[in-house]
LOKOLGU-415013 format. One record per residue (C-alpha): residue number from 1; x, y, z. Coordinates in pm, 1 decimal, padded with zeros to 6 digits. Example, Ala and Ser with C-alpha at 12.3 -4.5 7.8 and 13.67 -1.06 7.14 Angstrom:
<lumses>
<num=1 | xx=01230.0 | yy=-00450.0 | zz=00780.0>
<num=2 | xx=01367.0 | yy=-00106.0 | zz=00714.0>
</lumses>
This chain:
<lumses>
<num=1 | xx=-00010.2 | yy=-00015.9 | zz=00037.0>
<num=2 | xx=00133.2 | yy=00379.6 | zz=-00077.2>
<num=3 | xx=00226.6 | yy=00583.9 | zz=00160.0>
<num=4 | xx=-00112.1 | yy=00741.9 | zz=00305.3>
<num=5 | xx=-00089.1 | yy=01149.1 | zz=00318.3>
<num=6 | xx=-00156.1 | yy=01236.8 | zz=00646.1>
<num=7 | xx=-00262.7 | yy=01603.1 | zz=00496.3>
<num=8 | xx=-00544.4 | yy=01419.5 | zz=00362.9>
<num=9 | xx=-00606.8 | yy=01187.7 | zz=00580.5>
<num=10 | xx=-00588.9 | yy=01452.5 | zz=00874.8>
<num=11 | xx=-00858.0 | yy=01620.1 | zz=00630.3>
<num=12 | xx=-01113.6 | yy=01301.7 | zz=00565.4>
<num=13 | xx=-01085.0 | yy=01147.3 | zz=00973.6>
<num=14 | xx=-01200.4 | yy=01539.2 | zz=01121.0>
<num=15 | xx=-01554.5 | yy=01485.0 | zz=00921.4>
<num=16 | xx=-01774.0 | yy=01304.5 | zz=01185.1>
<num=17 | xx=-01789.8 | yy=00928.5 | zz=01273.9>
<num=18 | xx=-01475.4 | yy=00868.8 | zz=00958.0>
<num=19 | xx=-01269.9 | yy=00629.7 | zz=00859.0>
<num=20 | xx=-00999.5 | yy=00476.6 | zz=00697.3>
<num=21 | xx=-00955.2 | yy=00137.4 | zz=00603.2>
<num=22 | xx=-00758.1 | yy=00019.3 | zz=00379.5>
<num=23 | xx=-00910.8 | yy=-00136.4 | zz=00032.1>
<num=24 | xx=-00820.4 | yy=-00293.4 | zz=-00239.3>
<num=25 | xx=-00380.9 | yy=-00164.0 | zz=-00176.6>
<num=26 | xx=-00551.8 | yy=00188.1 | zz=-00072.8>
<num=27 | xx=-00627.6 | yy=00326.3 | zz=00197.3>
<num=28 | xx=-01015.7 | yy=00399.2 | zz=00166.4>
<num=29 | xx=-01202.6 | yy=00683.0 | zz=00396.3>
<num=30 | xx=-01552.5 | yy=00573.8 | zz=00501.7>
<num=31 | xx=-01900.6 | yy=00722.2 | zz=00682.3>
<num=32 | xx=-02076.5 | yy=00386.9 | zz=00838.0>
<num=33 | xx=-01949.5 | yy=00118.4 | zz=00521.9>
<num=34 | xx=-01991.5 | yy=00375.4 | zz=00247.8>
<num=35 | xx=-01614.6 | yy=00536.4 | zz=00122.3>
<num=36 | xx=-01652.7 | yy=00924.7 | zz=00000.5>
<num=37 | xx=-01280.5 | yy=00898.0 | zz=-00121.6>
<num=38 | xx=-00938.9 | yy=00718.5 | zz=-00157.6>
<num=39 | xx=-00624.7 | yy=00791.3 | zz=-00194.8>
<num=40 | xx=-00447.3 | yy=00625.1 | zz=-00485.0>
<num=41 | xx=-00197.1 | yy=00545.0 | zz=-00699.2>
<num=42 | xx=-00183.6 | yy=00600.7 | zz=-01121.0>
<num=43 | xx=00109.5 | yy=00636.6 | zz=-01351.7>
<num=44 | xx=00309.4 | yy=00688.9 | zz=-00939.3>
<num=45 | xx=00193.6 | yy=01002.1 | zz=-00868.7>
<num=46 | xx=-00014.8 | yy=01038.7 | zz=-00580.9>
<num=47 | xx=-00357.0 | yy=01092.8 | zz=-00609.4>
<num=48 | xx=-00753.8 | yy=01082.1 | zz=-00419.6>
<num=49 | xx=-01024.7 | yy=01043.1 | zz=-00534.2>
<num=50 | xx=-01371.7 | yy=01096.5 | zz=-00438.3>
<num=51 | xx=-01810.0 | yy=01171.3 | zz=-00551.5>
<num=52 | xx=-01838.9 | yy=01480.6 | zz=-00680.5>
<num=53 | xx=-02146.0 | yy=01574.7 | zz=-00768.6>
<num=54 | xx=-02285.5 | yy=01582.8 | zz=-01115.9>
<num=55 | xx=-02180.6 | yy=01815.9 | zz=-01390.0>
<num=56 | xx=-01840.2 | yy=01863.4 | zz=-01151.7>
<num=57 | xx=-01574.3 | yy=01559.9 | zz=-01334.6>
<num=58 | xx=-01647.7 | yy=01726.2 | zz=-01639.1>
<num=59 | xx=-01586.1 | yy=02063.0 | zz=-01581.3>
<num=60 | xx=-01313.5 | yy=02026.7 | zz=-01378.9>
<num=61 | xx=-01146.5 | yy=01815.5 | zz=-01607.0>
<num=62 | xx=-01172.9 | yy=02076.4 | zz=-01829.1>
<num=63 | xx=-01016.4 | yy=02334.7 | zz=-01721.0>
<num=64 | xx=-00757.7 | yy=02181.9 | zz=-01525.1>
<num=65 | xx=-00646.9 | yy=01871.3 | zz=-01722.0>
<num=66 | xx=-00299.8 | yy=01917.3 | zz=-01502.3>
<num=67 | xx=-00492.9 | yy=01886.4 | zz=-01215.7>
<num=68 | xx=-00790.6 | yy=01650.0 | zz=-01194.7>
<num=69 | xx=-00808.3 | yy=01339.7 | zz=-01365.9>
<num=70 | xx=-01129.9 | yy=01099.8 | zz=-01430.2>
<num=71 | xx=-01043.9 | yy=00812.8 | zz=-01222.6>
<num=72 | xx=-01033.0 | yy=00455.0 | zz=-01327.7>
<num=73 | xx=-01370.1 | yy=00236.9 | zz=-01226.8>
<num=74 | xx=-01507.8 | yy=00494.6 | zz=-01049.0>
<num=75 | xx=-01522.5 | yy=00757.3 | zz=-01309.6>
<num=76 | xx=-01798.3 | yy=00697.7 | zz=-01526.7>
<num=77 | xx=-01974.7 | yy=00713.2 | zz=-01179.0>
<num=78 | xx=-01934.3 | yy=01108.2 | zz=-01156.2>
<num=79 | xx=-01602.4 | yy=01061.0 | zz=-00904.2>
<num=80 | xx=-01298.2 | yy=01283.0 | zz=-00943.3>
<num=81 | xx=-00917.7 | yy=01248.8 | zz=-00955.0>
<num=82 | xx=-00734.5 | yy=01455.7 | zz=-00798.8>
<num=83 | xx=-00316.6 | yy=01452.7 | zz=-00779.3>
<num=84 | xx=-00192.3 | yy=01530.2 | zz=-00458.9>
<num=85 | xx=00188.8 | yy=01472.9 | zz=-00590.9>
<num=86 | xx=00356.2 | yy=01870.9 | zz=-00667.3>
<num=87 | xx=00166.5 | yy=02213.6 | zz=-00535.2>
<num=88 | xx=-00189.3 | yy=02088.3 | zz=-00372.8>
<num=89 | xx=-00369.9 | yy=02371.3 | zz=-00334.6>
<num=90 | xx=-00558.4 | yy=02151.9 | zz=00043.7>
<num=91 | xx=-00788.4 | yy=02426.7 | zz=00096.6>
<num=92 | xx=-00972.6 | yy=02251.7 | zz=-00265.5>
<num=93 | xx=-00865.4 | yy=01907.4 | zz=-00161.4>
<num=94 | xx=-01098.6 | yy=02019.3 | zz=00109.1>
<num=95 | xx=-01346.8 | yy=02099.0 | zz=-00011.2>
<num=96 | xx=-01414.7 | yy=01829.7 | zz=-00283.3>
<num=97 | xx=-01351.8 | yy=01591.9 | zz=00055.3>
<num=98 | xx=-01677.8 | yy=01730.7 | zz=00226.5>
<num=99 | xx=-01887.3 | yy=01761.3 | zz=-00031.9>
<num=100 | xx=-01820.2 | yy=01413.1 | zz=-00104.7>
<num=101 | xx=-01881.7 | yy=01368.4 | zz=00220.3>
<num=102 | xx=-02222.7 | yy=01501.3 | zz=00191.0>
<num=103 | xx=-02293.8 | yy=01288.6 | zz=-00095.1>
<num=104 | xx=-02215.7 | yy=01000.7 | zz=00106.2>
<num=105 | xx=-02259.7 | yy=01044.8 | zz=00435.6>
<num=106 | xx=-02670.7 | yy=00971.1 | zz=00600.9>
<num=107 | xx=-02879.3 | yy=01339.7 | zz=00583.6>
<num=108 | xx=-02921.9 | yy=01236.5 | zz=00953.5>
<num=109 | xx=-02563.9 | yy=01230.5 | zz=01027.6>
<num=110 | xx=-02534.5 | yy=01537.8 | zz=00834.1>
<num=111 | xx=-02839.7 | yy=01736.4 | zz=01048.7>
<num=112 | xx=-02678.7 | yy=01638.7 | zz=01358.9>
<num=113 | xx=-02291.1 | yy=01816.5 | zz=01314.4>
<num=114 | xx=-02476.5 | yy=02065.0 | zz=01192.7>
<num=115 | xx=-02694.6 | yy=02148.1 | zz=01498.8>
<num=116 | xx=-02308.9 | yy=02033.9 | zz=01671.4>
<num=117 | xx=-02096.3 | yy=02261.7 | zz=01560.1>
<num=118 | xx=-02346.0 | yy=02560.5 | zz=01551.7>
<num=119 | xx=-02391.3 | yy=02428.1 | zz=01963.6>
<num=120 | xx=-02011.8 | yy=02567.3 | zz=01962.8>
<num=121 | xx=-02041.0 | yy=02879.6 | zz=01770.9>
<num=122 | xx=-02299.4 | yy=02994.7 | zz=01989.6>
<num=123 | xx=-02072.2 | yy=02869.8 | zz=02241.4>
<num=124 | xx=-01781.3 | yy=03053.1 | zz=02123.4>
<num=125 | xx=-01947.5 | yy=03376.0 | zz=02025.4>
<num=126 | xx=-02129.1 | yy=03344.0 | zz=02378.4>
<num=127 | xx=-01715.5 | yy=03345.4 | zz=02534.1>
<num=128 | xx=-01623.4 | yy=03656.5 | zz=02320.3>
<num=129 | xx=-01935.3 | yy=03860.2 | zz=02427.2>
<num=130 | xx=-01830.9 | yy=03802.2 | zz=02851.9>
<num=131 | xx=-01437.1 | yy=03847.6 | zz=02690.7>
<num=132 | xx=-01603.2 | yy=04174.7 | zz=02582.6>
<num=133 | xx=-01811.7 | yy=04207.3 | zz=02814.3>
<num=134 | xx=-01527.4 | yy=04157.6 | zz=03119.4>
<num=135 | xx=-01293.4 | yy=04396.9 | zz=02943.7>
<num=136 | xx=-01536.2 | yy=04637.3 | zz=02921.5>
<num=137 | xx=-01573.3 | yy=04633.2 | zz=03319.1>
<num=138 | xx=-01225.1 | yy=04632.2 | zz=03396.7>
<num=139 | xx=-01205.3 | yy=05002.9 | zz=03213.2>
<num=140 | xx=-01486.0 | yy=05117.7 | zz=03330.3>
<num=141 | xx=-01374.6 | yy=05065.4 | zz=03690.5>
<num=142 | xx=-00990.0 | yy=05112.2 | zz=03645.1>
<num=143 | xx=-00889.7 | yy=05441.8 | zz=03857.9>
<num=144 | xx=-00847.6 | yy=05737.7 | zz=03612.8>
<num=145 | xx=-00510.5 | yy=05735.8 | zz=03467.9>
<num=146 | xx=-00256.8 | yy=06049.1 | zz=03656.9>
<num=147 | xx=-00244.3 | yy=06338.1 | zz=03341.6>
<num=148 | xx=00064.7 | yy=06309.5 | zz=03193.6>
<num=149 | xx=00159.3 | yy=06695.5 | zz=03274.1>
<num=150 | xx=00351.2 | yy=06805.9 | zz=03581.9>
<num=151 | xx=00243.6 | yy=06825.3 | zz=03871.4>
<num=152 | xx=00321.6 | yy=07104.3 | zz=04084.4>
<num=153 | xx=00519.8 | yy=07091.9 | zz=04370.2>
<num=154 | xx=00347.2 | yy=07261.5 | zz=04691.6>
<num=155 | xx=00603.2 | yy=07479.4 | zz=04907.3>
<num=156 | xx=00641.6 | yy=07340.0 | zz=05159.0>
<num=157 | xx=00577.3 | yy=07534.2 | zz=05587.9>
</lumses>
Protein backbone atom coordinates (compact mmCIF):
# COMPACT_ATOMS: atom_id res chain seq x y z
CA UNK A 1 0.00 0.00 0.00
CA UNK A 2 1.25 3.48 -0.81
CA UNK A 3 2.03 5.85 1.99
CA UNK A 4 -1.11 7.78 2.85
CA UNK A 5 -0.74 11.52 2.80
CA UNK A 6 -0.93 12.83 6.37
CA UNK A 7 -2.83 15.89 5.18
CA UNK A 8 -5.36 13.79 3.30
CA UNK A 9 -5.85 11.60 6.34
CA UNK A 10 -6.30 14.65 8.59
CA UNK A 11 -8.90 16.19 6.26
CA UNK A 12 -10.90 12.99 5.95
CA UNK A 13 -10.80 11.88 9.58
CA UNK A 14 -11.86 15.33 10.81
CA UNK A 15 -15.33 14.63 9.41
CA UNK A 16 -17.96 13.11 11.74
CA UNK A 17 -17.81 9.31 12.08
CA UNK A 18 -15.22 9.04 9.28
CA UNK A 19 -12.90 6.06 9.40
CA UNK A 20 -9.96 4.80 7.40
CA UNK A 21 -9.78 1.30 6.00
CA UNK A 22 -7.38 -0.38 3.59
CA UNK A 23 -9.20 -1.82 0.59
CA UNK A 24 -7.74 -2.97 -2.74
CA UNK A 25 -4.30 -1.98 -1.39
CA UNK A 26 -5.45 1.64 -1.07
CA UNK A 27 -6.49 3.81 1.84
CA UNK A 28 -10.24 4.36 1.74
CA UNK A 29 -12.13 6.80 3.93
CA UNK A 30 -15.67 5.90 4.85
CA UNK A 31 -18.69 7.11 6.70
CA UNK A 32 -20.97 4.34 7.96
CA UNK A 33 -19.27 1.82 5.68
CA UNK A 34 -19.66 3.91 2.50
CA UNK A 35 -16.55 5.20 0.75
CA UNK A 36 -16.38 8.96 0.22
CA UNK A 37 -12.64 9.31 -0.59
CA UNK A 38 -9.69 7.14 -1.58
CA UNK A 39 -5.98 7.68 -1.94
CA UNK A 40 -4.81 5.89 -5.03
CA UNK A 41 -1.84 5.83 -7.36
CA UNK A 42 -1.96 6.22 -11.07
CA UNK A 43 1.17 6.19 -13.20
CA UNK A 44 3.17 6.07 -9.93
CA UNK A 45 1.67 9.40 -8.83
CA UNK A 46 -0.36 9.71 -5.62
CA UNK A 47 -3.89 10.97 -6.04
CA UNK A 48 -7.15 11.27 -4.20
CA UNK A 49 -10.48 10.30 -5.70
CA UNK A 50 -13.87 11.30 -4.37
CA UNK A 51 -17.49 11.68 -5.36
CA UNK A 52 -18.49 14.80 -7.21
CA UNK A 53 -21.87 16.29 -8.08
CA UNK A 54 -23.17 15.68 -11.59
CA UNK A 55 -21.27 17.77 -14.13
CA UNK A 56 -18.39 18.69 -11.79
CA UNK A 57 -16.07 16.05 -13.20
CA UNK A 58 -16.27 17.43 -16.74
CA UNK A 59 -15.86 21.02 -15.52
CA UNK A 60 -12.81 20.28 -13.34
CA UNK A 61 -11.02 18.03 -15.83
CA UNK A 62 -11.83 20.43 -18.67
CA UNK A 63 -10.61 23.46 -16.71
CA UNK A 64 -7.38 21.96 -15.37
CA UNK A 65 -6.42 18.58 -16.81
CA UNK A 66 -2.99 18.80 -15.16
CA UNK A 67 -4.49 18.65 -11.64
CA UNK A 68 -7.70 16.66 -12.20
CA UNK A 69 -8.47 13.42 -14.01
CA UNK A 70 -11.22 10.86 -14.50
CA UNK A 71 -10.35 7.94 -12.22
CA UNK A 72 -10.55 4.32 -13.34
CA UNK A 73 -13.56 2.22 -12.26
CA UNK A 74 -15.43 5.02 -10.43
CA UNK A 75 -14.92 7.75 -13.04
CA UNK A 76 -17.98 6.71 -15.06
CA UNK A 77 -20.03 7.18 -11.87
CA UNK A 78 -18.97 10.84 -11.65
CA UNK A 79 -16.03 10.60 -9.26
CA UNK A 80 -13.14 13.03 -9.69
CA UNK A 81 -9.40 12.40 -9.29
CA UNK A 82 -6.92 15.00 -8.04
CA UNK A 83 -3.13 14.65 -8.09
CA UNK A 84 -1.58 15.18 -4.65
CA UNK A 85 2.12 15.06 -5.45
CA UNK A 86 3.05 18.63 -6.40
CA UNK A 87 1.68 22.02 -5.33
CA UNK A 88 -1.59 20.77 -3.92
CA UNK A 89 -4.22 23.35 -2.98
CA UNK A 90 -5.30 21.65 0.25
CA UNK A 91 -8.19 24.09 0.76
CA UNK A 92 -9.62 23.00 -2.57
CA UNK A 93 -8.96 19.34 -1.74
CA UNK A 94 -10.76 19.85 1.58
CA UNK A 95 -13.79 21.29 -0.20
CA UNK A 96 -13.90 18.37 -2.64
CA UNK A 97 -13.62 15.87 0.22
CA UNK A 98 -16.27 17.63 2.32
CA UNK A 99 -18.67 17.76 -0.62
CA UNK A 100 -18.08 14.06 -1.28
CA UNK A 101 -18.69 13.31 2.40
CA UNK A 102 -21.95 15.28 2.32
CA UNK A 103 -23.07 13.31 -0.75
CA UNK A 104 -22.28 10.01 1.02
CA UNK A 105 -23.19 10.48 4.69
CA UNK A 106 -26.72 9.83 5.91
CA UNK A 107 -28.79 13.03 6.08
CA UNK A 108 -29.50 12.45 9.78
CA UNK A 109 -25.76 12.43 10.55
CA UNK A 110 -25.26 15.65 8.56
CA UNK A 111 -28.08 17.31 10.48
CA UNK A 112 -26.60 16.22 13.83
CA UNK A 113 -23.15 17.48 12.81
CA UNK A 114 -24.65 20.80 11.69
CA UNK A 115 -26.47 21.19 15.02
CA UNK A 116 -23.31 20.36 16.97
CA UNK A 117 -21.34 22.90 14.96
CA UNK A 118 -24.06 25.47 15.56
CA UNK A 119 -23.94 24.82 19.32
CA UNK A 120 -20.15 25.10 19.34
CA UNK A 121 -20.40 28.35 17.41
CA UNK A 122 -22.99 29.72 19.87
CA UNK A 123 -20.81 28.77 22.84
CA UNK A 124 -17.78 30.38 21.23
CA UNK A 125 -19.62 33.62 20.50
CA UNK A 126 -21.14 33.63 24.02
CA UNK A 127 -17.65 33.16 25.43
CA UNK A 128 -16.36 36.00 23.27
CA UNK A 129 -19.23 38.28 24.41
CA UNK A 130 -18.48 37.46 28.06
CA UNK A 131 -14.80 38.22 27.51
CA UNK A 132 -15.71 41.54 25.89
CA UNK A 133 -18.03 42.42 28.80
CA UNK A 134 -15.28 41.58 31.31
CA UNK A 135 -12.80 43.78 29.49
CA UNK A 136 -15.30 46.64 29.26
CA UNK A 137 -16.11 46.31 32.99
CA UNK A 138 -12.42 46.38 33.90
CA UNK A 139 -11.90 49.46 31.80
CA UNK A 140 -14.90 51.22 33.35
CA UNK A 141 -13.83 50.48 36.93
CA UNK A 142 -10.18 51.25 36.38
CA UNK A 143 -8.89 54.40 38.02
CA UNK A 144 -8.32 57.19 35.57
CA UNK A 145 -4.77 57.52 34.41
CA UNK A 146 -2.72 60.23 36.03
CA UNK A 147 -2.22 63.27 33.96
CA UNK A 148 0.90 63.39 31.89
CA UNK A 149 1.49 66.97 32.97
CA UNK A 150 4.06 67.49 35.70
CA UNK A 151 2.58 68.30 39.08
CA UNK A 152 3.44 71.54 40.84
CA UNK A 153 5.42 71.16 43.99
CA UNK A 154 3.85 72.79 47.02
CA UNK A 155 6.02 74.91 49.21
CA UNK A 156 6.91 73.30 52.49
CA UNK A 157 5.78 75.31 55.54
